C-alpha positions as CSV (number, residue, x, y, z in Angstrom):
1,M,-28.4,14.3,-90.4
2,K,-27.5,15.4,-86.8
3,I,-31.1,15.5,-85.8
4,L,-31.6,11.9,-87.2
5,K,-28.6,10.7,-85.2
6,N,-29.8,12.3,-82.0
7,T,-33.3,11.0,-82.5
8,L,-32.0,7.5,-83.1
9,L,-29.8,7.7,-80.0
10,I,-32.7,8.9,-77.8
11,F,-34.9,6.1,-79.2
12,C,-32.3,3.4,-78.5
13,T,-31.6,4.7,-75.0
14,L,-35.3,4.6,-74.2
15,F,-35.7,1.1,-75.6
16,F,-32.9,-0.2,-73.5
17,L,-34.1,1.6,-70.3
18,Q,-37.7,0.6,-70.6
19,S,-37.2,-2.3,-68.2
20,C,-36.1,0.2,-65.5
21,I,-39.6,1.5,-65.2
22,V,-41.2,0.5,-62.0
23,S,-44.5,-1.3,-62.4
24,D,-47.3,-1.9,-59.9
25,K,-47.9,-5.3,-61.4
26,P,-46.0,-8.4,-60.1
27,N,-43.3,-9.8,-62.3
28,I,-42.9,-13.1,-60.4
29,A,-45.1,-16.1,-61.5
30,F,-46.8,-16.9,-58.2
31,F,-47.9,-13.3,-57.7
32,S,-49.2,-13.0,-61.3
33,D,-52.1,-15.4,-60.5
34,K,-55.3,-13.5,-61.1
35,N,-57.3,-16.0,-59.1
36,Y,-55.3,-15.6,-55.8
37,D,-56.7,-13.1,-53.3
38,F,-53.7,-10.9,-52.3
39,E,-56.0,-8.8,-50.2
40,D,-54.4,-5.3,-49.6
41,A,-50.9,-6.2,-50.9
42,Q,-49.2,-3.6,-53.0
43,F,-46.6,-4.6,-55.5
44,A,-43.7,-2.7,-57.0
45,S,-41.5,-4.6,-59.5
46,F,-39.0,-4.2,-62.2
47,D,-36.4,-6.1,-64.3
48,I,-32.9,-5.0,-63.8
49,P,-31.1,-4.4,-67.1
50,L,-27.8,-6.4,-66.7
51,F,-25.8,-4.4,-69.2
52,L,-26.1,-1.5,-66.7
53,A,-26.1,-3.5,-63.5
54,K,-23.2,-5.9,-63.9
55,P,-20.4,-3.3,-64.2
56,A,-21.8,-1.4,-61.2
57,I,-22.1,-4.5,-59.1
58,K,-18.6,-5.7,-60.0
59,K,-17.1,-2.3,-59.2
60,A,-19.0,-2.1,-55.8
61,L,-17.8,-5.6,-54.9
62,R,-14.2,-4.8,-55.7
63,E,-14.4,-1.6,-53.7
64,E,-15.7,-3.5,-50.7
65,G,-12.9,-6.0,-51.1
66,E,-15.0,-9.0,-52.1
67,N,-13.2,-12.1,-53.4
68,E,-12.9,-12.7,-57.2
69,E,-15.1,-15.8,-56.9
70,T,-18.1,-13.6,-56.0
71,I,-17.3,-11.3,-59.0
72,K,-17.0,-14.4,-61.3
73,M,-20.5,-15.4,-60.2
74,I,-21.9,-12.1,-61.4
75,K,-20.7,-12.8,-64.9
76,K,-22.9,-16.0,-65.0
77,V,-26.1,-14.1,-64.1
78,S,-28.4,-13.8,-67.1
79,K,-31.4,-12.0,-65.6
80,I,-32.5,-10.3,-62.4
81,K,-36.0,-9.4,-61.3
82,L,-36.8,-7.5,-58.2
83,M,-40.2,-7.1,-56.5
84,T,-41.4,-5.6,-53.3
85,V,-44.7,-6.4,-51.6
86,A,-46.1,-4.0,-48.9
87,N,-49.0,-5.2,-46.7
88,A,-48.1,-8.8,-47.2
89,N,-49.3,-11.5,-44.8
90,E,-48.0,-14.7,-43.4
91,K,-50.5,-16.8,-45.4
92,M,-49.2,-15.3,-48.6
93,L,-45.7,-16.3,-47.7
94,K,-46.7,-19.8,-46.8
95,D,-48.6,-20.2,-50.1
96,Y,-45.6,-18.9,-52.0
97,A,-43.3,-21.4,-50.2
98,Q,-45.7,-24.2,-51.2
99,Y,-45.8,-23.0,-54.8
100,L,-42.0,-23.1,-54.9
101,K,-42.0,-26.6,-53.5
102,N,-44.4,-27.7,-56.1
103,E,-42.2,-26.1,-58.8
104,N,-39.2,-28.2,-57.6
105,Y,-37.3,-25.4,-55.8
106,E,-34.9,-26.6,-53.1
107,D,-34.6,-24.7,-49.8
108,W,-30.9,-24.0,-49.5
109,A,-30.7,-21.5,-46.6
110,T,-32.7,-19.6,-44.1
111,I,-31.0,-16.7,-42.4
112,K,-32.4,-14.7,-39.5
113,H,-31.0,-11.2,-38.9
114,D,-32.4,-8.4,-36.8
115,G,-35.9,-9.8,-37.0
116,D,-35.8,-10.3,-40.8
117,N,-35.8,-13.7,-42.5
118,V,-33.8,-14.3,-45.6
119,N,-34.7,-17.5,-47.6
120,I,-32.6,-18.8,-50.5
121,R,-34.2,-21.3,-52.8
122,V,-32.7,-22.8,-56.0
123,K,-34.0,-24.7,-59.0
124,Q,-31.4,-27.1,-60.3
125,G,-31.3,-29.0,-63.5
126,D,-28.6,-31.7,-63.8
127,E,-25.4,-30.1,-62.4
128,T,-26.3,-26.4,-63.2
129,I,-28.4,-24.0,-61.2
130,K,-30.8,-22.2,-63.5
131,N,-32.7,-20.1,-61.0
132,M,-32.2,-18.7,-57.5
133,L,-35.0,-17.0,-55.5
134,I,-34.1,-14.8,-52.5
135,T,-36.9,-13.8,-50.2
136,V,-36.5,-11.2,-47.5
137,N,-39.4,-11.1,-45.1
138,S,-39.7,-8.2,-42.7
139,N,-43.1,-8.2,-40.9
140,T,-45.5,-6.9,-43.5
141,E,-43.0,-6.0,-46.1
142,M,-41.3,-8.5,-48.4
143,V,-38.6,-8.3,-51.1
144,F,-38.2,-10.9,-53.7
145,V,-35.2,-11.3,-56.0
146,D,-35.3,-13.7,-58.9
147,V,-31.8,-14.5,-60.3
148,K,-31.5,-16.5,-63.4
149,G,-28.2,-17.8,-64.5
150,N,-26.1,-20.8,-65.4
151,F,-23.8,-21.7,-62.5
152,T,-22.9,-24.9,-60.6
153,T,-22.9,-25.8,-57.0
154,H,-19.1,-25.8,-57.2
155,D,-19.2,-22.1,-58.3
156,I,-21.2,-21.2,-55.3
157,S,-19.0,-23.3,-53.0
158,N,-15.9,-21.6,-54.3
159,M,-17.5,-18.2,-53.8
160,I,-18.4,-19.0,-50.2
161,N,-15.1,-20.7,-49.3
162,A,-12.7,-18.3,-51.0
163,P,-10.5,-16.4,-48.6
164,T,-10.9,-12.6,-48.3
165,D,-8.5,-10.0,-47.1
166,K,-10.9,-7.9,-45.2
């Protein structure tokens, strides 16, 4: 009976952690197009299991003194995908931006920091934001974070405007 319980425990653990495996195939729609020539681009992608990530993110935010509005936003996240692209080019990024425009994503912010560009785009339905795409562009390396959730612009505004005691 003990062997059966251990085997079942190992099987369940592997089942839940299968999304932690890094893949060399893209997990974001635009980059999955087989007809697009990505030239020498190299992909690394994985889905982040939220049952593991949410507690760790909340704990880290509390330790850094982040406001409770930011922590409440984490509760509303339903899925996170992460993908890195090495040997990317400017044409690929422009085509990706056009793809997002065609898919009704709104460009919310562009932040430049130490030579890197961070773009935040959202897809909004009615009053709720269903999808947020964050792109970090650093010369020939790019990082894409796809966050799915169910939050409002009011939630984001509260998070940004909440006072912090740093």
